[in-house]
TIMI-2910 file (N, C-alpha, C, CB; in pm, 1 decimal, decimal comma, always signed):
<rs>
+----------+----------+----------+----------+----------+----------+----------+----------+----------+----------+----------+----------+------+
!      n_x !      n_y !      n_z !     ca_x !     ca_y !     ca_z !      c_x !      c_y !      c_z !     cb_x !     cb_y !     cb_z ! resn !
+----------+----------+----------+----------+----------+----------+----------+----------+----------+----------+----------+----------+------+
!   -673,4 !  -4756,9 !  +7155,6 !   -587,7 !  -4826,1 !  +7249,9 !   -568,1 !  -4970,1 !  +7202,0 !   -648,0 !  -4822,2 !  +7393,3 !  Unk !
!   -446,6 !  -5015,8 !  +7203,2 !   -415,3 !  -5149,4 !  +7153,0 !   -440,9 !  -5254,9 !  +7259,4 !   -270,0 !  -5156,3 !  +7106,2 !  Unk !
!   -469,5 !  -5375,9 !  +7211,7 !   -486,7 !  -5488,5 !  +7304,1 !   -350,2 !  -5539,0 !  +7346,5 !   -569,7 !  -5602,9 !  +7239,0 !  Unk !
!   -342,6 !  -5586,5 !  +7468,4 !   -217,7 !  -5640,0 !  +7520,3 !   -226,0 !  -5791,5 !  +7522,6 !   -187,4 !  -5584,2 !  +7661,3 !  Unk !
!   -119,5 !  -5856,2 !  +7483,8 !   -112,7 !  -6002,1 !  +7490,7 !    -43,0 !  -6043,5 !  +7618,4 !    -39,6 !  -6060,3 !  +7368,0 !  Unk !
!   -103,9 !  -6133,0 !  +7688,4 !    -42,6 !  -6186,1 !  +7809,1 !     +3,7 !  -6328,2 !  +7781,5 !   -141,4 !  -6181,8 !  +7929,0 !  Unk !
!   +117,0 !  -6367,8 !  +7838,0 !   +159,8 !  -6506,5 !  +7820,3 !    +66,0 !  -6600,3 !  +7894,8 !   +304,7 !  -6525,6 !  +7869,0 !  Unk !
!    +59,2 !  -6724,6 !  +7849,8 !    -27,3 !  -6823,6 !  +7913,6 !    +23,7 !  -6863,7 !  +8050,4 !    -39,9 !  -6946,2 !  +7826,2 !  Unk !
!    -50,7 !  -6950,7 !  +8116,7 !     -9,8 !  -6997,5 !  +8248,5 !   +124,7 !  -7069,8 !  +8241,3 !   -116,8 !  -7089,9 !  +8307,9 !  Unk !
!   +207,3 !  -7057,5 !  +8344,7 !   +339,8 !  -7119,8 !  +8341,2 !   +336,0 !  -7272,0 !  +8348,0 !   +422,8 !  -7067,7 !  +8454,6 !  Unk !
!   +224,1 !  -7331,2 !  +8390,4 !   +217,3 !  -7476,2 !  +8403,7 !   +163,9 !  -7545,5 !  +8278,5 !   +131,0 !  -7512,0 !  +8521,3 !  Unk !
!   +139,1 !  -7471,7 !  +8169,2 !    +89,7 !  -7531,1 !  +8046,2 !   +191,3 !  -7512,2 !  +7934,3 !    -45,5 !  -7470,1 !  +8007,1 !  Unk !
!   +198,0 !  -7609,8 !  +7842,7 !   +291,0 !  -7593,3 !  +7731,0 !   +247,2 !  -7478,7 !  +7641,5 !   +301,5 !  -7723,0 !  +7649,4 !  Unk !
!   +341,6 !  -7412,3 !  +7575,8 !   +303,3 !  -7301,9 !  +7488,9 !   +222,7 !  -7351,9 !  +7369,7 !   +427,2 !  -7226,3 !  +7441,0 !  Unk !
!   +130,5 !  -7272,2 !  +7325,4 !    +45,6 !  -7307,5 !  +7211,9 !   +110,9 !  -7251,8 !  +7085,9 !   -100,8 !  -7252,3 !  +7229,7 !  Unk !
!   +222,6 !  -7309,4 !  +7049,2 !   +295,1 !  -7264,2 !  +6931,0 !   +225,4 !  -7318,7 !  +6807,2 !   +444,0 !  -7309,4 !  +6935,4 !  Unk !
!   +177,6 !  -7229,9 !  +6722,8 !   +107,2 !  -7269,1 !  +6602,3 !   +207,0 !  -7274,6 !  +6487,2 !     -9,1 !  -7171,1 !  +6571,0 !  Unk !
!   +218,2 !  -7388,4 !  +6419,8 !   +311,9 !  -7394,4 !  +6308,6 !   +270,5 !  -7300,4 !  +6196,7 !   +322,6 !  -7536,6 !  +6256,3 !  Unk !
!   +369,7 !  -7249,5 !  +6125,7 !   +341,0 !  -7157,7 !  +6016,0 !   +267,2 !  -7230,9 !  +5904,7 !   +471,0 !  -7094,6 !  +5962,0 !  Unk !
!   +175,0 !  -7159,0 !  +5841,4 !    +98,3 !  -7215,5 !  +5732,4 !   +174,4 !  -7192,7 !  +5602,6 !    -43,7 !  -7153,6 !  +5725,7 !  Unk !
!   +196,7 !  -7299,6 !  +5528,6 !   +264,6 !  -7290,4 !  +5400,4 !   +163,5 !  -7242,4 !  +5296,1 !   +327,4 !  -7428,0 !  +5359,5 !  Unk !
!   +181,9 !  -7124,9 !  +5243,6 !    +87,0 !  -7065,4 !  +5148,5 !    +76,5 !  -7146,4 !  +5020,0 !   +128,3 !  -6922,5 !  +5115,5 !  Unk !
!   +179,0 !  -7221,1 !  +4986,1 !   +178,1 !  -7297,6 !  +4861,3 !   +114,0 !  -7435,9 !  +4877,7 !   +320,2 !  -7313,0 !  +4809,3 !  Unk !
!    +92,2 !  -7478,5 !  +4998,9 !    +34,0 !  -7610,1 !  +5021,9 !   -118,4 !  -7603,2 !  +5011,7 !    +76,3 !  -7664,8 !  +5159,6 !  Unk !
!   -179,5 !  -7682,5 !  +4924,8 !   -325,7 !  -7680,6 !  +4914,0 !   -394,8 !  -7744,1 !  +5034,4 !   -368,7 !  -7751,9 !  +4787,9 !  Unk !
!   -321,9 !  -7820,8 !  +5115,5 !   -381,3 !  -7888,1 !  +5230,7 !   -350,3 !  -7819,1 !  +5363,6 !   -333,5 !  -8030,4 !  +5236,0 !  Unk !
!   -296,3 !  -7698,7 !  +5360,8 !   -255,1 !  -7631,0 !  +5483,7 !   -372,0 !  -7610,5 !  +5580,4 !   -192,0 !  -7496,7 !  +5450,2 !  Unk !
!   -484,3 !  -7562,3 !  +5532,2 !   -598,7 !  -7538,6 !  +5620,8 !   -653,0 !  -7670,4 !  +5675,9 !   -710,0 !  -7462,7 !  +5545,8 !  Unk !
!   -654,1 !  -7774,2 !  +5594,4 !   -700,9 !  -7905,3 !  +5637,6 !   -612,0 !  -7960,7 !  +5748,1 !   -705,0 !  -8002,3 !  +5519,4 !  Unk !
!   -481,4 !  -7953,0 !  +5729,6 !   -388,2 !  -8003,4 !  +5830,5 !   -399,6 !  -7926,5 !  +5961,6 !   -245,3 !  -7995,8 !  +5778,5 !  Unk !
!   -425,0 !  -7798,6 !  +5954,3 !   -440,3 !  -7717,2 !  +6075,1 !   -562,2 !  -7763,4 !  +6155,0 !   -453,5 !  -7567,2 !  +6038,5 !  Unk !
!   -670,6 !  -7797,4 !  +6086,1 !   -793,0 !  -7842,1 !  +6155,0 !   -777,5 !  -7980,3 !  +6217,0 !   -910,1 !  -7843,2 !  +6058,0 !  Unk !
!   -683,0 !  -8060,9 !  +6170,1 !   -666,0 !  -8196,3 !  +6220,3 !   -580,5 !  -8203,6 !  +6345,7 !   -605,9 !  -8281,8 !  +6114,4 !  Unk !
!   -526,4 !  -8091,5 !  +6390,3 !   -447,6 !  -8092,6 !  +6513,6 !   -540,4 !  -8111,6 !  +6633,3 !   -365,5 !  -7961,3 !  +6528,4 !  Unk !
!   -494,8 !  -8184,5 !  +6736,1 !   -580,0 !  -8206,0 !  +6852,9 !   -592,6 !  -8078,7 !  +6936,6 !   -524,5 !  -8319,9 !  +6938,8 !  Unk !
!   -696,9 !  -8070,6 !  +7018,5 !   -712,0 !  -7955,4 !  +7107,8 !   -590,8 !  -7943,2 !  +7199,9 !   -841,6 !  -7967,8 !  +7191,1 !  Unk !
!   -537,3 !  -7825,7 !  +7212,4 !   -422,5 !  -7795,8 !  +7298,7 !   -299,7 !  -7881,5 !  +7265,2 !   -460,9 !  -7816,7 !  +7444,6 !  Unk !
!   -295,3 !  -7936,9 !  +7145,5 !   -182,3 !  -8018,8 !  +7099,4 !   -151,0 !  -8135,5 !  +7193,8 !    -58,7 !  -7931,7 !  +7084,0 !  Unk !
!   -254,8 !  -8194,6 !  +7249,9 !   -239,3 !  -8310,9 !  +7337,4 !   -281,3 !  -8433,7 !  +7257,9 !   -324,3 !  -8296,2 !  +7469,6 !  Unk !
!   -183,7 !  -8518,4 !  +7223,9 !   -211,9 !  -8634,9 !  +7141,0 !   -255,5 !  -8756,1 !  +7222,4 !    -90,6 !  -8670,0 !  +7059,6 !  Unk !
!   -216,3 !  -8761,8 !  +7348,1 !   -257,2 !  -8870,5 !  +7437,4 !   -314,3 !  -8809,5 !  +7565,1 !   -136,9 !  -8966,0 !  +7469,7 !  Unk !
!   -423,6 !  -8870,5 !  +7614,3 !   -481,3 !  -8823,4 !  +7740,8 !   -542,1 !  -8941,2 !  +7814,1 !   -588,1 !  -8712,7 !  +7716,7 !  Unk !
!   -570,1 !  -8922,4 !  +7941,6 !   -635,6 !  -9025,4 !  +8021,6 !   -747,3 !  -8960,7 !  +8101,0 !   -534,7 !  -9097,2 !  +8115,9 !  Unk !
!   -853,8 !  -9036,1 !  +8119,7 !   -972,0 !  -8989,2 !  +8191,5 !  -1012,3 !  -9093,2 !  +8295,5 !  -1089,2 !  -8961,1 !  +8093,5 !  Unk !
!  -1065,6 !  -9049,5 !  +8410,7 !  -1117,5 !  -9146,1 !  +8508,0 !  -1237,2 !  -9221,1 !  +8449,9 !  -1157,4 !  -9074,9 !  +8639,3 !  Unk !
!  -1250,7 !  -9348,1 !  +8481,5 !  -1363,5 !  -9427,2 !  +8432,9 !  -1494,5 !  -9374,9 !  +8490,4 !  -1345,1 !  -9575,3 !  +8469,1 !  Unk !
!  -1494,0 !  -9334,3 !  +8616,2 !  -1615,6 !  -9290,9 !  +8685,1 !  -1636,3 !  -9139,2 !  +8682,1 !  -1611,8 !  -9337,9 !  +8828,1 !  Unk !
!  -1585,2 !  -9068,8 !  +8578,8 !  -1602,9 !  -8924,0 !  +8566,0 !  -1558,4 !  -8850,1 !  +8692,8 !  -1749,5 !  -8891,4 !  +8535,2 !  Unk !
!  -1549,9 !  -8721,0 !  +8685,4 !  -1513,5 !  -8640,0 !  +8800,7 !  -1365,4 !  -8607,5 !  +8805,0 !  -1553,0 !  -8710,1 !  +8926,8 !  Unk !
!  -1323,5 !  -8553,3 !  +8915,5 !  -1185,3 !  -8509,2 !  +8934,5 !  -1095,5 !  -8629,5 !  +8961,2 !  -1175,6 !  -8407,4 !  +9050,8 !  Unk !
!  -1012,3 !  -8663,1 !  +8865,0 !   -928,1 !  -8781,2 !  +8875,7 !   -817,3 !  -8769,2 !  +8977,4 !   -869,4 !  -8811,8 !  +8744,7 !  Unk !
!   -772,7 !  -8646,3 !  +9004,9 !   -662,9 !  -8630,7 !  +9100,1 !   -706,6 !  -8661,4 !  +9242,9 !   -607,1 !  -8489,5 !  +9092,6 !  Unk !
!   -837,1 !  -8663,3 !  +9267,8 !   -886,3 !  -8693,9 !  +9401,7 !   -892,0 !  -8844,0 !  +9428,6 !  -1023,3 !  -8633,3 !  +9421,2 !  Unk !
!   -894,5 !  -8924,2 !  +9321,5 !   -903,2 !  -9069,3 !  +9335,4 !   -792,6 !  -9134,2 !  +9251,1 !  -1044,5 !  -9121,3 !  +9292,1 !  Unk !
!   -667,8 !  -9127,2 !  +9295,9 !   -556,8 !  -9177,8 !  +9213,9 !   -553,3 !  -9329,8 !  +9199,6 !   -427,2 !  -9131,8 !  +9272,4 !  Unk !
!   -628,6 !  -9403,1 !  +9280,0 !   -623,9 !  -9549,4 !  +9273,8 !   -730,2 !  -9609,2 !  +9182,2 !   -639,8 !  -9606,6 !  +9412,1 !  Unk !
!   -816,3 !  -9525,1 !  +9122,1 !   -921,2 !  -9576,5 !  +9035,1 !   -869,5 !  -9593,7 !  +8892,1 !  -1043,0 !  -9482,7 !  +9037,0 !  Unk !
!   -930,7 !  -9683,3 !  +8813,9 !   -885,5 !  -9707,2 !  +8676,4 !   -907,6 !  -9586,4 !  +8585,3 !   -957,4 !  -9827,7 !  +8618,8 !  Unk !
!   -829,2 !  -9581,7 !  +8477,1 !   -834,4 !  -9472,0 !  +8380,7 !   -858,3 !  -9527,4 !  +8240,3 !   -703,6 !  -9389,0 !  +8384,9 !  Unk !
!   -927,1 !  -9448,3 !  +8158,5 !   -944,4 !  -9478,5 !  +8016,6 !   -834,6 !  -9404,1 !  +7942,3 !  -1088,2 !  -9437,5 !  +7964,4 !  Unk !
!   -760,3 !  -9472,9 !  +7855,6 !   -651,9 !  -9412,3 !  +7778,5 !   -703,6 !  -9378,3 !  +7639,1 !   -528,5 !  -9507,6 !  +7770,2 !  Unk !
!   -677,4 !  -9254,4 !  +7594,3 !   -727,1 !  -9208,4 !  +7464,9 !   -613,3 !  -9147,6 !  +7383,4 !   -840,8 !  -9105,6 !  +7483,6 !  Unk !
!   -617,7 !  -9170,1 !  +7250,9 !   -521,0 !  -9110,7 !  +7158,9 !   -594,9 !  -9035,2 !  +7049,5 !   -428,7 !  -9219,1 !  +7097,6 !  Unk !
!   -535,0 !  -8926,8 !  +7002,7 !   -591,6 !  -8847,0 !  +6893,9 !   -563,9 !  -8918,0 !  +6761,7 !   -532,3 !  -8702,2 !  +6893,1 !  Unk !
!   -667,8 !  -8939,5 !  +6680,1 !   -649,3 !  -9009,6 !  +6552,3 !   -657,7 !  -8916,9 !  +6431,3 !   -752,7 !  -9118,9 !  +6538,5 !  Unk !
!   -660,6 !  -8788,1 !  +6454,1 !   -668,7 !  -8692,2 !  +6344,8 !   -804,8 !  -8626,3 !  +6335,3 !   -636,4 !  -8759,5 !  +6214,9 !  Unk !
!   -905,1 !  -8686,6 !  +6399,4 !  -1039,4 !  -8630,6 !  +6395,1 !  -1103,5 !  -8624,5 !  +6533,4 !  -1126,4 !  -8711,9 !  +6301,8 !  Unk !
!  -1073,9 !  -8722,9 !  +6617,7 !  -1132,6 !  -8728,7 !  +6752,0 !  -1043,6 !  -8816,2 !  +6839,8 !  -1279,5 !  -8784,3 !  +6747,8 !  Unk !
!  -1069,4 !  -8812,6 !  +6970,3 !   -997,1 !  -8900,8 !  +7061,3 !  -1058,4 !  -9040,8 !  +7052,4 !  -1001,7 !  -8846,5 !  +7208,3 !  Unk !
!   -971,6 !  -9142,0 !  +7046,7 !  -1013,7 !  -9280,1 !  +7033,4 !   -962,6 !  -9358,3 !  +7154,1 !   -962,1 !  -9341,9 !  +6900,4 !  Unk !
!  -1048,8 !  -9439,8 !  +7214,4 !  -1009,6 !  -9521,4 !  +7329,8 !   -914,6 !  -9631,1 !  +7281,9 !  -1135,3 !  -9583,3 !  +7401,1 !  Unk !
!   -798,9 !  -9640,0 !  +7347,9 !   -699,9 !  -9741,0 !  +7308,8 !   -668,4 !  -9839,4 !  +7421,2 !   -572,3 !  -9673,1 !  +7264,0 !  Unk !
!   -725,1 !  -9818,5 !  +7538,9 !   -700,1 !  -9911,7 !  +7648,2 !   -739,3 !  -9854,6 !  +7782,5 !   -555,5 !  -9951,0 !  +7650,7 !  Unk !
!   -696,1 !  -9923,9 !  +7887,0 !   -722,0 !  -9879,0 !  +8023,2 !   -594,2 !  -9891,6 !  +8105,2 !   -837,3 !  -9960,5 !  +8087,8 !  Unk !
!   -591,8 !  -9820,3 !  +8214,5 !   -480,5 !  -9827,8 !  +8309,8 !   -540,3 !  -9849,8 !  +8448,6 !   -391,1 !  -9696,9 !  +8305,7 !  Unk !
!   -474,3 !  -9926,7 !  +8533,0 !   -530,8 !  -9956,8 !  +8664,9 !   -530,5 !  -9839,3 !  +8762,5 !   -455,7 ! -10069,8 !  +8725,6 !  Unk !
!   -441,3 !  -9741,1 !  +8741,6 !   -435,3 !  -9628,4 !  +8834,1 !   -375,4 !  -9505,7 !  +8765,1 !   -352,8 !  -9665,4 !  +8959,1 !  Unk !
!   -372,0 !  -9394,2 !  +8837,3 !   -324,0 !  -9267,1 !  +8782,7 !   -176,6 !  -9273,2 !  +8745,3 !   -346,8 !  -9155,1 !  +8882,7 !  Unk !
!    -93,4 !  -9335,2 !  +8826,8 !    +50,9 !  -9339,9 !  +8799,4 !    +79,6 !  -9412,6 !  +8668,0 !   +125,3 !  -9409,1 !  +8915,4 !  Unk !
!    +12,8 !  -9523,6 !  +8644,4 !    +32,1 !  -9598,4 !  +8520,5 !    -16,0 !  -9517,0 !  +8400,3 !    -42,1 !  -9733,2 !  +8526,8 !  Unk !
!   -127,4 !  -9447,2 !  +8415,7 !   -180,3 !  -9364,4 !  +8306,6 !    -85,9 !  -9249,4 !  +8273,6 !   -318,6 !  -9309,4 !  +8343,5 !  Unk !
!    -28,6 !  -9187,1 !  +8374,8 !    +66,7 !  -9077,9 !  +8349,4 !   +193,3 !  -9128,6 !  +8282,9 !   +102,1 !  -9006,6 !  +8479,6 !  Unk !
!   +236,7 !  -9247,7 !  +8320,7 !   +354,2 !  -9307,0 !  +8256,1 !   +325,8 !  -9333,8 !  +8107,3 !   +395,1 !  -9438,7 !  +8328,0 !  Unk !
!   +206,2 !  -9385,0 !  +8077,6 !   +166,6 !  -9410,2 !  +7938,4 !   +159,0 !  -9279,8 !  +7858,9 !    +30,6 !  -9482,9 !  +7933,7 !  Unk !
!   +102,1 !  -9176,6 !  +7919,8 !    +85,1 !  -9048,4 !  +7852,5 !   +221,3 !  -8985,2 !  +7821,4 !     +0,3 !  -8953,1 !  +7939,0 !  Unk !
!   +318,0 !  -9004,7 !  +7906,1 !   +449,0 !  -8945,5 !  +7887,0 !   +537,1 !  -9022,4 !  +7790,6 !   +517,6 !  -8934,1 !  +8017,3 !  Unk !
!   +501,1 !  -9148,2 !  +7760,3 !   +583,1 !  -9226,4 !  +7668,4 !   +563,9 !  -9176,9 !  +7525,4 !   +548,4 !  -9376,2 !  +7678,5 !  Unk !
!   +657,0 !  -9210,4 !  +7438,0 !   +649,9 !  -9162,2 !  +7299,3 !   +534,3 !  -9226,6 !  +7225,8 !   +781,0 !  -9190,4 !  +7225,2 !  Unk !
!   +481,8 !  -9151,2 !  +7131,0 !   +366,0 !  -9196,6 !  +7051,4 !   +410,7 !  -9293,7 !  +6946,7 !   +293,4 !  -9078,5 !  +6985,3 !  Unk !
+----------+----------+----------+----------+----------+----------+----------+----------+----------+----------+----------+----------+------+
</rs>
């Protein structure tokens, strides 16, 4: 019996994996350098926990640098952090 593939949740972006160029010697390396879930910018609450419950608390802003998320600043509240996350990299 074959396995069935189900599409992901409708509220998440598709996890489209770029094709690997067989002639490129760095293809496997470049694949490993992609961020988890292809999210290059993210924000986290300063005081840990569920950030959506405390929208007025400050946020830590993080960007993917090719190996790990790096702290690049702070935002005073959730709305400002979401605006930063949605802006172009």
